Backbone as a chain_set.jsonl record, in Angstrom:
{"seq": "MTLVLDKKGKTKYKETYEHVHERHQSYHEINCGMRYMDLWLPAVSLKTPILDVGCGNGMLCWEMFDRGYGITGMDIIEIPYHRRGYKYVQHDITQVPWPFDDNAYHLAMAFDVLEHLDDDDLDSTVKEFCRVSKGQVASIPDAKGQGKLHRIIKPGDWWLKRLNSTVPGWRICDEHHRNKEKNGKQILITTSIFVRQGV", "coords": {"N": [[-3.744, -37.214, -9.428], [-4.649, -40.196, -11.107], [-2.56, -42.661, -12.419], [-2.939, -45.252, -14.635], [-1.706, -48.443, -14.837], [-0.486, -51.343, -16.641], [0.226, -54.867, -15.991], [2.892, -55.026, -16.597], [3.866, -52.568, -16.107], [3.429, -50.603, -17.969], [1.867, -47.688, -19.288], [-1.647, -47.504, -19.336], [-3.196, -45.872, -21.504], [-5.799, -45.011, -22.415], [-7.557, -45.756, -20.307], [-6.369, -44.315, -18.224], [-6.728, -41.579, -19.025], [-9.469, -41.428, -19.359], [-10.226, -41.722, -16.709], [-9.036, -39.416, -15.638], [-10.51, -37.442, -17.003], [-13.116, -37.934, -16.045], [-12.923, -37.494, -13.272], [-11.437, -35.222, -12.765], [-12.222, -32.54, -13.811], [-11.167, -29.979, -14.096], [-8.685, -30.386, -15.196], [-9.065, -30.481, -17.905], [-9.653, -27.918, -18.51], [-7.572, -26.425, -19.212], [-5.448, -25.453, -21.799], [-2.458, -25.868, -23.115], [-1.426, -25.05, -25.525], [-2.606, -22.619, -26.117], [-1.085, -20.747, -24.842], [1.108, -20.366, -26.457], [0.447, -19.558, -28.989], [1.037, -17.188, -30.443], [3.633, -17.536, -31.264], [3.815, -19.325, -33.444], [1.533, -19.124, -35.018], [1.396, -16.877, -36.852], [2.805, -17.878, -39.048], [1.158, -19.562, -40.391], [-1.256, -20.111, -42.837], [-4.681, -19.121, -43.368], [-7.261, -21.581, -43.668], [-5.44, -23.556, -44.076], [-4.596, -26.977, -43.652], [-4.459, -28.269, -40.401], [-3.283, -30.201, -37.67], [-4.138, -30.956, -34.403], [-2.606, -32.631, -32.054], [-3.413, -34.718, -29.414], [-5.462, -33.094, -28.337], [-7.092, -32.651, -26.167], [-9.483, -30.861, -24.363], [-10.217, -29.397, -26.571], [-10.048, -26.636, -26.706], [-8.086, -25.061, -28.008], [-8.547, -25.878, -30.623], [-11.163, -24.894, -31.012], [-10.679, -22.132, -30.855], [-8.967, -21.734, -33.065], [-10.579, -22.666, -35.157], [-12.642, -20.782, -35.041], [-11.235, -18.596, -35.917], [-10.882, -19.164, -38.519], [-9.212, -21.205, -39.393], [-8.229, -24.37, -40.808], [-8.768, -26.814, -38.925], [-8.072, -29.931, -37.296], [-8.795, -31.967, -34.572], [-7.283, -34.381, -32.419], [-7.568, -36.992, -30.095], [-7.315, -39.352, -27.35], [-9.631, -40.111, -26.015], [-13.207, -39.843, -26.307], [-14.442, -36.786, -25.879], [-17.213, -35.333, -24.464], [-17.948, -32.635, -24.835], [-16.861, -31.674, -27.175], [-17.084, -29.346, -29.666], [-19.193, -28.984, -32.481], [-18.07, -28.353, -35.814], [-15.174, -28.001, -36.163], [-13.12, -30.769, -37.231], [-13.007, -33.866, -35.493], [-11.031, -36.53, -34.341], [-10.996, -39.604, -32.8], [-8.39, -41.243, -31.376], [-5.68, -43.278, -30.311], [-2.56, -42.027, -29.898], [-0.258, -43.528, -29.713], [-0.714, -45.744, -31.144], [0.168, -46.822, -34.14], [-0.121, -47.089, -37.726], [-1.347, -43.664, -37.802], [-4.676, -42.533, -38.692], [-4.295, -41.08, -41.192], [-3.115, -39.759, -44.332], [0.243, -39.583, -45.739], [1.863, -36.49, -45.141], [-0.599, -35.185, -44.872], [-1.327, -32.959, -43.477], [-0.501, -29.507, -43.188], [0.654, -28.556, -40.892], [1.419, -30.059, -37.79], [0.586, -30.148, -34.379], [1.653, -30.534, -31.014], [1.022, -29.937, -27.938], [2.343, -29.999, -24.831], [2.212, -32.843, -24.656], [3.879, -35.044, -25.484], [5.497, -35.701, -23.298], [3.863, -37.228, -21.743], [3.986, -39.796, -22.587], [5.074, -43.235, -22.37], [8.526, -44.127, -22.361], [9.234, -46.076, -24.29], [7.27, -45.77, -26.177], [7.706, -43.405, -27.396], [9.462, -42.833, -29.696], [8.282, -44.063, -32.004], [5.885, -42.696, -32.05], [6.688, -40.033, -32.458], [7.821, -40.29, -35.013], [5.524, -40.852, -36.49], [4.06, -38.532, -36.062], [5.626, -36.779, -37.559], [5.368, -37.949, -40.075], [2.735, -37.469, -40.964], [2.561, -34.789, -41.478], [3.805, -31.663, -42.83], [5.198, -29.831, -41.353], [6.137, -29.348, -37.916], [5.264, -28.58, -34.512], [5.986, -28.525, -31.083], [5.424, -28.391, -27.585], [7.176, -28.896, -24.577], [7.341, -29.485, -21.205], [9.698, -29.348, -18.424], [9.148, -30.386, -15.945], [7.518, -32.262, -13.303], [4.181, -33.332, -13.788], [0.753, -33.148, -12.633], [0.127, -35.64, -10.244], [1.351, -38.632, -11.588], [1.372, -38.279, -14.287], [3.107, -37.203, -16.164], [5.432, -38.898, -17.85], [7.982, -38.855, -18.927], [10.489, -37.003, -17.815], [12.54, -34.622, -18.509], [15.216, -32.295, -19.331], [15.211, -29.558, -21.782], [17.409, -29.814, -23.61], [17.918, -32.543, -23.623], [15.537, -33.497, -24.766], [15.717, -32.302, -27.294], [17.919, -33.626, -28.436], [16.917, -36.251, -28.417], [14.597, -36.071, -30.049], [15.785, -35.349, -32.491], [17.377, -37.574, -32.96], [15.498, -39.361, -33.63], [13.848, -38.305, -35.744], [15.447, -36.25, -37.891], [16.05, -32.629, -37.875], [14.839, -30.994, -36.003], [14.555, -28.08, -33.882], [15.044, -25.81, -31.124], [12.86, -23.213, -30.659], [12.024, -21.419, -28.785], [11.846, -20.674, -25.244], [9.949, -20.955, -22.286], [9.513, -19.697, -19.035], [8.202, -20.314, -15.848], [6.951, -19.915, -12.523], [5.757, -22.278, -10.181], [3.724, -23.312, -7.52], [4.325, -26.013, -5.407], [3.63, -28.41, -3.081], [3.969, -26.472, -1.077], [6.261, -25.206, -1.876], [8.093, -23.13, -4.176], [8.599, -23.9, -7.5], [10.571, -23.821, -10.444], [9.454, -23.997, -13.688], [10.437, -24.93, -16.844], [9.455, -24.624, -20.106], [10.061, -25.91, -23.212], [9.887, -24.949, -26.612], [9.619, -26.681, -29.484], [10.391, -26.895, -32.928], [10.027, -27.995, -36.333], [11.087, -28.217, -39.689], [8.842, -26.598, -41.809], [7.994, -24.518, -40.02]], "CA": [[-4.395, -37.877, -10.557], [-4.281, -41.606, -11.118], [-1.961, -43.268, -13.598], [-3.334, -46.651, -14.695], [-0.641, -49.227, -15.45], [-0.74, -52.769, -16.791], [1.07, -55.694, -15.128], [4.301, -54.811, -16.952], [4.252, -51.202, -15.763], [3.17, -49.679, -19.074], [0.68, -46.857, -19.12], [-2.885, -47.79, -20.071], [-3.516, -44.474, -21.797], [-7.241, -44.739, -22.488], [-8.112, -45.842, -18.963], [-5.815, -43.206, -17.446], [-7.309, -40.278, -19.359], [-10.893, -41.485, -19.037], [-10.295, -41.449, -15.268], [-8.722, -37.991, -15.451], [-11.643, -36.655, -17.488], [-14.29, -38.133, -15.188], [-12.744, -37.063, -11.876], [-10.663, -33.975, -12.651], [-12.694, -31.705, -14.917], [-10.305, -28.803, -14.254], [-7.54, -30.755, -16.037], [-9.426, -30.21, -19.292], [-9.933, -26.497, -18.679], [-6.297, -25.803, -19.566], [-4.857, -25.889, -23.056], [-1.142, -25.235, -23.122], [-1.17, -24.451, -26.831], [-3.086, -21.237, -26.145], [-0.012, -19.875, -24.352], [2.196, -20.22, -27.422], [-0.104, -19.328, -30.329], [1.677, -16.077, -31.151], [4.939, -17.946, -31.781], [3.766, -20.069, -34.698], [0.33, -18.865, -35.806], [1.608, -15.999, -38.014], [3.385, -18.603, -40.182], [0.161, -20.491, -40.916], [-2.304, -19.446, -43.609], [-6.051, -19.559, -43.156], [-7.726, -22.755, -44.421], [-4.381, -24.556, -44.116], [-4.935, -28.106, -42.775], [-3.642, -28.337, -39.189], [-3.665, -31.287, -36.766], [-3.821, -30.751, -32.991], [-2.408, -33.971, -31.5], [-3.654, -34.648, -27.977], [-6.139, -31.789, -28.252], [-7.777, -32.492, -24.882], [-10.835, -30.304, -24.389], [-10.488, -28.753, -27.848], [-10.068, -25.173, -26.61], [-7.27, -24.495, -29.079], [-9.265, -26.152, -31.875], [-12.263, -23.935, -31.115], [-10.121, -20.808, -31.14], [-8.454, -21.708, -34.43], [-11.718, -22.792, -36.057], [-13.321, -19.483, -35.051], [-10.401, -17.655, -36.674], [-10.907, -19.541, -39.927], [-8.195, -22.2, -39.734], [-8.715, -25.723, -41.081], [-8.198, -27.56, -37.801], [-8.549, -31.242, -36.881], [-8.319, -32.367, -33.254], [-7.183, -35.829, -32.202], [-7.272, -37.358, -28.722], [-7.551, -40.773, -27.094], [-11.0, -40.369, -25.553], [-14.249, -38.983, -26.852], [-14.84, -35.821, -24.864], [-18.561, -35.005, -24.917], [-18.224, -31.256, -25.173], [-16.24, -31.217, -28.419], [-18.089, -28.58, -30.4], [-19.23, -29.237, -33.92], [-17.442, -27.315, -36.623], [-13.893, -28.576, -36.553], [-13.138, -32.229, -37.285], [-12.406, -34.528, -34.338], [-10.716, -37.944, -34.558], [-10.617, -40.293, -31.572], [-7.329, -42.202, -31.709], [-4.534, -43.386, -29.406], [-1.42, -41.62, -30.731], [0.805, -44.541, -29.677], [-1.096, -46.796, -32.088], [0.523, -46.36, -35.483], [-0.172, -45.717, -38.241], [-2.525, -42.836, -37.562], [-5.599, -42.636, -39.831], [-4.084, -39.962, -42.109], [-2.112, -39.976, -45.367], [1.507, -38.851, -45.61], [1.776, -35.039, -45.373], [-1.999, -34.762, -44.979], [-1.461, -31.662, -42.81], [0.598, -28.545, -43.33], [1.259, -28.417, -39.571], [0.918, -30.862, -36.677], [0.946, -29.524, -33.109], [1.5, -31.371, -29.818], [1.347, -29.056, -26.819], [2.397, -30.701, -23.549], [1.665, -34.176, -24.93], [4.884, -36.103, -25.63], [6.033, -36.1, -21.994], [2.913, -38.153, -21.129], [4.182, -41.13, -23.151], [6.154, -44.099, -21.897], [9.714, -43.944, -23.197], [9.274, -46.982, -25.437], [6.266, -45.349, -27.163], [8.017, -42.062, -27.883], [10.06, -42.725, -31.03], [7.316, -44.393, -33.062], [4.889, -41.623, -32.076], [7.321, -38.865, -33.099], [7.928, -40.588, -36.447], [4.186, -40.719, -37.075], [3.811, -37.091, -35.973], [6.315, -36.162, -38.702], [4.893, -38.53, -41.333], [1.432, -36.969, -41.412], [2.558, -33.333, -41.618], [4.985, -31.057, -43.439], [5.905, -29.105, -40.31], [5.685, -29.754, -36.598], [5.585, -27.753, -33.351], [5.667, -29.225, -29.843], [5.911, -27.812, -26.334], [7.458, -29.955, -23.613], [7.863, -28.948, -19.942], [10.744, -30.16, -17.791], [8.768, -30.649, -14.558], [6.482, -33.262, -13.075], [2.802, -32.863, -13.847], [-0.055, -33.57, -11.499], [0.252, -37.084, -10.111], [2.5, -39.165, -12.33], [0.97, -38.293, -15.691], [4.292, -36.949, -16.985], [6.24, -40.117, -17.769], [9.366, -38.539, -19.298], [10.799, -35.693, -17.236], [13.912, -34.333, -18.935], [15.397, -30.906, -19.79], [15.044, -29.309, -23.207], [18.499, -30.31, -24.453], [17.704, -33.989, -23.773], [14.461, -33.666, -25.737], [16.206, -31.933, -28.626], [18.75, -34.729, -28.92], [16.069, -37.423, -28.656], [13.762, -35.811, -31.225], [16.627, -35.37, -33.696], [17.842, -38.943, -33.206], [14.343, -40.083, -34.167], [13.618, -37.679, -37.057], [16.282, -35.041, -37.875], [15.519, -31.354, -38.324], [14.223, -30.25, -34.907], [15.308, -27.03, -33.19], [14.286, -25.09, -30.098], [12.614, -21.837, -31.121], [11.767, -20.53, -27.655], [11.664, -21.305, -23.944], [9.116, -20.182, -21.368], [9.795, -20.016, -17.637], [7.17, -19.873, -14.909], [7.003, -20.494, -11.187], [4.561, -22.994, -9.757], [3.821, -23.77, -6.137], [4.073, -27.441, -5.241], [3.926, -28.814, -1.708], [4.405, -25.318, -0.318], [7.52, -24.669, -2.404], [8.07, -22.602, -5.529], [9.498, -24.581, -8.428], [10.657, -23.188, -11.76], [9.165, -24.898, -14.799], [10.86, -24.435, -18.154], [8.824, -25.307, -21.232], [10.766, -25.674, -24.474], [9.056, -25.01, -27.823], [10.399, -27.309, -30.546], [9.787, -26.826, -34.265], [10.722, -28.75, -37.367], [10.784, -27.915, -41.09], [8.252, -25.368, -42.313], [7.378, -23.668, -39.019]], "C": [[-3.823, -39.279, -10.707], [-3.717, -42.026, -12.471], [-2.301, -44.744, -13.576], [-2.272, -47.418, -15.477], [-1.083, -50.673, -15.64], [0.248, -53.547, -15.912], [2.554, -55.523, -15.405], [4.768, -53.391, -16.663], [4.081, -50.2, -16.883], [1.866, -48.92, -18.839], [-0.474, -47.391, -19.964], [-3.519, -46.426, -20.337], [-5.009, -44.182, -21.762], [-7.874, -44.743, -21.096], [-7.641, -44.673, -18.094], [-6.564, -41.915, -17.737], [-8.839, -40.264, -19.282], [-11.095, -41.164, -17.552], [-10.041, -39.972, -14.992], [-9.917, -37.138, -15.856], [-12.84, -36.742, -16.536], [-14.135, -37.47, -13.82], [-12.032, -35.729, -11.708], [-11.015, -33.066, -13.823], [-11.777, -30.515, -15.173], [-9.09, -29.097, -15.122], [-7.805, -30.395, -17.493], [-9.782, -28.743, -19.533], [-8.679, -25.72, -19.045], [-5.878, -26.329, -20.925], [-3.554, -25.126, -23.239], [-0.832, -24.562, -24.453], [-1.608, -23.004, -26.922], [-1.995, -20.266, -25.715], [0.983, -19.497, -25.456], [1.728, -19.879, -28.84], [0.658, -18.261, -31.114], [3.02, -16.448, -31.737], [4.848, -18.514, -33.193], [2.583, -19.728, -35.588], [0.555, -17.921, -36.982], [2.162, -16.707, -39.244], [2.388, -19.509, -40.888], [-0.948, -19.722, -41.624], [-3.678, -19.976, -43.224], [-6.394, -20.696, -44.111], [-6.652, -23.833, -44.556], [-4.745, -25.717, -43.196], [-3.933, -28.255, -41.633], [-4.191, -29.452, -38.311], [-3.207, -30.949, -35.354], [-3.808, -32.125, -32.322], [-2.529, -33.905, -29.973], [-4.378, -33.367, -27.624], [-6.92, -31.59, -26.963], [-9.187, -31.957, -25.055], [-11.178, -29.573, -25.678], [-10.489, -27.235, -27.81], [-9.273, -24.512, -27.729], [-7.938, -24.716, -30.434], [-10.402, -25.157, -32.073], [-11.749, -22.57, -31.535], [-9.655, -20.712, -32.586], [-9.585, -21.829, -35.455], [-12.447, -21.458, -36.178], [-12.551, -18.441, -35.848], [-10.295, -18.025, -38.155], [-9.871, -20.555, -40.353], [-8.82, -23.576, -39.934], [-8.127, -26.7, -40.08], [-8.876, -28.903, -37.594], [-7.961, -31.527, -35.503], [-8.281, -33.874, -33.141], [-6.83, -36.086, -30.739], [-7.729, -38.791, -28.482], [-8.97, -41.083, -26.647], [-11.97, -39.415, -26.225], [-14.726, -38.067, -25.737], [-16.172, -35.223, -25.29], [-18.797, -33.563, -25.31], [-17.409, -30.757, -26.361], [-17.326, -30.573, -29.278], [-18.049, -28.937, -31.876], [-18.629, -28.055, -34.667], [-16.094, -27.807, -37.096], [-14.005, -30.104, -36.507], [-12.448, -32.793, -36.046], [-12.218, -36.009, -34.645], [-10.31, -38.545, -33.215], [-9.609, -41.379, -31.924], [-6.231, -42.134, -30.655], [-3.271, -43.099, -30.232], [-0.273, -42.621, -30.692], [0.507, -45.701, -30.614], [-0.862, -46.289, -33.506], [0.224, -47.474, -36.489], [-1.441, -44.987, -37.798], [-3.4, -42.861, -38.811], [-5.527, -41.442, -40.794], [-3.019, -40.345, -43.132], [-0.816, -39.245, -45.036], [1.28, -37.379, -45.944], [0.34, -34.55, -45.566], [-2.202, -33.362, -44.406], [-0.242, -30.784, -43.079], [1.373, -28.454, -42.017], [0.604, -29.385, -38.613], [1.457, -30.249, -35.391], [0.748, -30.544, -31.992], [1.962, -30.54, -28.626], [1.204, -29.803, -25.501], [1.747, -32.079, -23.663], [2.74, -35.256, -24.83], [5.443, -36.581, -24.296], [5.096, -37.06, -21.255], [3.115, -39.596, -21.603], [5.225, -41.922, -22.381], [7.32, -43.972, -22.868], [9.694, -44.835, -24.435], [8.162, -46.725, -26.453], [6.663, -44.066, -27.884], [8.476, -42.031, -29.334], [9.055, -43.009, -32.145], [6.251, -43.314, -33.179], [5.449, -40.384, -32.76], [7.455, -39.091, -34.604], [6.586, -40.412, -37.145], [3.744, -39.261, -37.107], [4.414, -36.383, -37.185], [5.816, -36.7, -40.043], [3.654, -37.83, -41.864], [1.43, -35.47, -41.689], [3.875, -32.834, -42.199], [5.823, -30.277, -42.428], [5.321, -29.468, -38.961], [6.086, -28.708, -35.553], [5.128, -28.513, -32.112], [6.193, -28.426, -28.662], [6.057, -28.932, -25.321], [8.027, -29.324, -22.343], [8.877, -29.901, -19.311], [10.389, -30.576, -16.367], [7.654, -31.68, -14.479], [5.105, -32.623, -13.16], [2.055, -33.303, -12.606], [-0.06, -35.103, -11.441], [1.492, -37.545, -10.844], [2.198, -39.205, -13.824], [2.126, -37.98, -16.631], [5.259, -38.112, -16.793], [7.703, -39.872, -18.108], [9.652, -37.117, -18.823], [12.276, -35.405, -17.49], [14.01, -32.874, -19.353], [15.32, -30.799, -21.312], [16.146, -29.87, -24.079], [18.414, -31.828, -24.641], [16.642, -34.237, -24.83], [14.931, -33.356, -27.148], [17.041, -33.062, -29.23], [17.888, -35.941, -29.267], [15.199, -37.237, -29.897], [14.584, -35.924, -32.503], [17.203, -36.751, -33.986], [16.726, -39.796, -33.807], [14.015, -39.616, -35.575], [14.419, -36.374, -37.063], [15.515, -33.784, -38.294], [14.872, -30.507, -37.243], [15.155, -29.167, -34.376], [14.415, -26.426, -32.111], [14.099, -23.661, -30.578], [12.36, -20.882, -29.969], [11.7, -21.361, -26.377], [10.85, -20.374, -23.058], [9.382, -20.657, -19.949], [8.651, -19.498, -16.773], [7.353, -20.587, -13.584], [5.674, -21.154, -10.865], [4.755, -23.456, -8.317], [3.461, -25.238, -6.065], [4.539, -27.842, -3.85], [4.507, -27.675, -0.885], [5.694, -24.688, -0.79], [7.312, -24.145, -3.814], [9.057, -23.38, -6.395], [9.441, -23.868, -9.777], [10.428, -24.252, -12.827], [9.625, -24.222, -16.091], [10.181, -25.28, -19.23], [9.551, -24.914, -22.505], [9.795, -25.844, -25.634], [9.955, -25.526, -28.955], [9.648, -27.181, -31.868], [10.639, -27.606, -35.237], [10.188, -28.355, -38.738], [10.073, -26.583, -41.263], [7.629, -24.431, -41.303], [8.321, -22.526, -38.658]], "O": [[-2.639, -39.505, -10.456], [-4.314, -41.781, -13.519], [-1.989, -45.431, -12.603], [-1.972, -47.091, -16.626], [-1.937, -51.175, -14.908], [1.023, -52.942, -15.171], [3.387, -55.835, -14.553], [5.916, -53.041, -16.935], [4.536, -49.062, -16.769], [0.907, -49.444, -18.272], [-0.309, -47.691, -21.146], [-4.27, -45.898, -19.517], [-5.436, -43.207, -21.144], [-8.635, -43.839, -20.752], [-8.42, -44.112, -17.323], [-6.992, -41.225, -16.812], [-9.439, -39.197, -19.154], [-12.012, -40.43, -17.185], [-10.753, -39.352, -14.202], [-10.296, -36.214, -15.136], [-13.495, -35.736, -16.261], [-15.103, -36.944, -13.27], [-12.028, -35.165, -10.613], [-10.199, -32.852, -14.719], [-11.616, -30.084, -16.315], [-8.519, -28.185, -15.72], [-6.882, -30.047, -18.23], [-10.17, -28.372, -20.641], [-8.717, -24.496, -19.173], [-5.948, -27.532, -21.173], [-3.541, -23.919, -23.482], [-0.058, -23.606, -24.499], [-1.056, -22.236, -27.709], [-1.966, -19.116, -26.152], [1.618, -18.445, -25.397], [2.521, -19.907, -29.781], [0.895, -18.418, -32.312], [3.513, -15.752, -32.625], [5.693, -18.225, -34.04], [2.613, -20.007, -36.786], [-0.041, -18.135, -38.037], [2.015, -16.211, -40.361], [2.731, -20.157, -41.877], [-1.513, -18.784, -41.062], [-3.822, -21.125, -42.809], [-5.877, -20.761, -45.226], [-6.922, -24.909, -45.09], [-5.164, -25.482, -42.062], [-2.727, -28.355, -41.856], [-5.404, -29.636, -38.211], [-2.026, -30.685, -35.128], [-4.859, -32.708, -32.058], [-1.831, -33.128, -29.323], [-3.965, -32.638, -26.723], [-7.37, -30.479, -26.684], [-9.99, -32.522, -25.798], [-12.325, -29.166, -25.862], [-10.891, -26.599, -28.785], [-9.718, -23.531, -28.326], [-7.898, -23.838, -31.297], [-10.588, -24.635, -33.172], [-12.291, -21.931, -32.438], [-9.919, -19.715, -33.259], [-9.554, -21.175, -36.497], [-12.827, -21.048, -37.275], [-13.143, -17.51, -36.393], [-9.695, -17.296, -38.945], [-9.662, -20.756, -41.549], [-9.823, -23.906, -39.301], [-7.11, -27.339, -40.35], [-10.098, -29.013, -37.7], [-6.762, -31.349, -35.291], [-9.133, -34.57, -33.693], [-5.906, -35.475, -30.202], [-8.439, -39.373, -29.302], [-9.465, -42.188, -26.869], [-11.598, -38.323, -26.655], [-15.34, -38.518, -24.769], [-16.261, -34.655, -26.378], [-19.744, -33.275, -26.042], [-17.273, -29.548, -26.547], [-18.351, -31.187, -29.574], [-16.979, -29.165, -32.441], [-18.676, -26.915, -34.207], [-15.887, -28.01, -38.293], [-14.874, -30.655, -35.831], [-11.43, -32.264, -35.6], [-13.13, -36.667, -35.146], [-9.387, -38.053, -32.566], [-9.916, -42.312, -32.666], [-5.896, -41.055, -30.166], [-2.952, -43.846, -31.157], [0.606, -42.574, -31.552], [1.368, -46.547, -30.854], [-1.597, -45.437, -34.006], [0.304, -48.656, -36.154], [-2.457, -45.6, -37.47], [-2.907, -43.182, -39.893], [-6.551, -40.867, -41.163], [-2.131, -41.148, -42.845], [-0.789, -38.387, -44.154], [0.59, -37.056, -46.911], [0.093, -33.617, -46.33], [-3.132, -32.657, -44.797], [0.887, -31.265, -43.181], [2.594, -28.295, -42.019], [-0.618, -29.529, -38.608], [2.627, -29.876, -35.312], [-0.204, -31.324, -32.016], [3.157, -30.456, -28.345], [0.105, -30.19, -25.102], [0.862, -32.436, -22.886], [2.536, -36.272, -24.165], [5.824, -37.745, -24.17], [5.489, -37.646, -20.247], [2.484, -40.514, -21.079], [6.151, -41.348, -21.806], [7.12, -43.737, -24.06], [10.094, -44.4, -25.515], [8.112, -47.391, -27.487], [6.032, -43.682, -28.869], [7.927, -41.27, -30.13], [8.992, -42.267, -33.125], [5.762, -43.039, -34.275], [4.758, -39.751, -33.559], [7.223, -38.17, -35.387], [6.52, -39.886, -38.256], [3.124, -38.814, -38.072], [3.791, -35.495, -37.767], [5.839, -35.981, -41.042], [3.526, -37.618, -43.07], [0.404, -34.925, -42.095], [4.914, -33.484, -42.081], [7.022, -30.087, -42.627], [4.154, -29.85, -38.862], [7.11, -28.038, -35.69], [4.032, -29.073, -32.083], [7.28, -27.852, -28.728], [5.196, -29.804, -25.209], [9.082, -28.693, -22.391], [8.912, -31.092, -19.62], [11.254, -31.074, -15.646], [6.945, -31.936, -15.453], [4.889, -31.515, -12.669], [2.657, -33.774, -11.641], [-0.231, -35.772, -12.461], [2.554, -36.931, -10.74], [2.709, -40.064, -14.543], [2.133, -38.437, -17.773], [5.831, -38.29, -15.717], [8.577, -40.598, -17.634], [9.119, -36.15, -19.368], [13.148, -35.89, -16.769], [12.996, -32.266, -19.697], [15.358, -31.799, -22.029], [15.873, -30.355, -25.177], [18.792, -32.345, -25.693], [16.82, -35.091, -25.699], [14.583, -34.065, -28.092], [16.879, -33.406, -30.401], [18.104, -36.583, -30.295], [15.078, -38.154, -30.709], [14.139, -36.521, -33.483], [17.489, -37.068, -35.14], [16.989, -40.832, -34.419], [13.914, -40.427, -36.496], [14.091, -35.465, -36.3], [14.486, -33.856, -38.966], [14.399, -29.406, -37.529], [16.378, -29.308, -34.412], [13.189, -26.52, -32.177], [15.076, -22.971, -30.872], [12.464, -19.667, -30.138], [11.523, -22.579, -26.416], [11.038, -19.157, -23.077], [9.466, -21.857, -19.686], [8.189, -18.371, -16.953], [7.844, -21.715, -13.528], [4.609, -20.655, -11.228], [5.828, -23.935, -7.949], [2.432, -25.665, -6.589], [5.698, -27.639, -3.487], [5.425, -27.879, -0.09], [6.18, -23.737, -0.177], [6.468, -24.645, -4.557], [10.231, -23.497, -6.044], [8.391, -23.376, -10.19], [11.116, -25.272, -12.865], [9.244, -23.089, -16.385], [10.321, -26.503, -19.252], [9.646, -23.733, -22.839], [8.98, -26.767, -25.642], [10.93, -24.876, -29.329], [8.428, -27.338, -31.922], [11.822, -27.848, -34.997], [8.983, -28.181, -38.92], [10.625, -25.541, -40.908], [6.799, -23.606, -41.684], [7.984, -21.688, -37.821]]}, "num_chains": 1, "name": "protein.A"}
């Protein structure tokens, strides 16, 4: 998958993910949040306002909407098959402030999203993630994604320290391990689930 960079080496997020969407439809057939729903969903009441940051194809939004949750999806590109029912906001998460009031959501989720950011976009995005919601949950893998889409590849303890240096209160609530074949070799991917405040 192609990473589009500007002359200074910074990711051009919109162009990158428009290219991914147009040429790699299978990329949008996966929603990592579906793997971890049982960890945090029992703590969330129906009709509670929830924000899915970097919602991709909206699969998790559809599932939560069908179950009766008050879900809003946000992503950088307008994906044509977003189904009506839940609210969708097209916005680049690195552009702050986001178009929401303080604590507008009970919970904000970012599943396999933060590792796609350039390092110098991370802190301001995490601060905004925490500003718009009372509680947060994020999953972050420690392995390279397809192509070079994962810009920050670090273990869970590095992420925990970085998140807490930006906005205190984060903890790791779980870790998931899975094997993936890459270039004929099996590699172990560890995904850490981070939560903050009311989750």
